[in-house]
N, C-alpha and C positions, 0 to 999 in steps of 0.2 A: 648458378648465381653468384654475382661478384661481392665482395666484402660490403662495397659501397651500397649496392642495391638491398643487400640483406640488412643492413644497419639502418637504411631509410624503410624499409618493409617494417622492422622492430619498432621504429619510432612512431609510424602511423597507426600500428597496432595498439601501442600503449596509449596514444592520444584517444583513438575510439574509445577504449575502455575508459580512459578517464572522463571522456565526455558523457557517456553513458550514466556512469555513477552518479556524476553531478546533475544531471537531467532528472534522475530518479529523486534526487535528494531537493532538488527545486519544485518538484512536484507536491511535496507536502510542506514547503516551507511557508505558504500562506494558510495553511489549515492550523485549526485550534488544536493543542497537543494536550492530552490527559495522561497522566503518568503512571495511572493503575486502572484496571478495569472498572472497578466499583465507582470511582469518580465519573469515567466516561458513561457508564450505564446509569448513573443517576441524571445526567445532563440529558441524556438520550430519552428518559422517561419524563422529564420535565418538558422538553421540546414536543414530544408525542403528545401530551397532555395539552400543552397550549395550541399546537397546530393541528390537532386532531381534525378538525372540519376542513382546512385548507389544503391539507397535504395527504392524499391516499396511501402515500408509503411511508411507514413507521422507520423511524431513525434506529439504528442501531451500531453498536461498537464494533471495532476492528482493531488488530495490532498490526501497525504498520512495521513492513519488513525491513524499510530503509532507515528510519528514524529510530525505531524500537519502541515508539511512544503509541497511544491509543488515538485514534480519530473516530468521528461519527459520519456515517453515510446513510443514503437511503436506498443505495443499491441492494438488489436482493441477494442474499447469500445464496452462492452456487453449490448446492448439496452434493457429495461424492460419495457413491455407495460402493462398497466393497462385495465381489463377488465370491461367495463361498464354493469351495471346491467340492464338487460333489463325489460322493463314495460309492 
């Protein structure tokens, strides 16, 4: 690969990484941020009490890996199970 092509490849690679990071940040720009778990959980409980009849899925809090704040969601939590090694 020539130096020119290599430089162009590296530039495109950096742009792709930059675009992905910005897209992830934009995903939570419009969401309400709660800066600790207790605050988020208290709002989730209030929403669940108020909207219980109309909303079959309860609200829960989760820590956002992108902005590192807490958000609320009605998406079910994905449980991961560890398989114990058999002896």
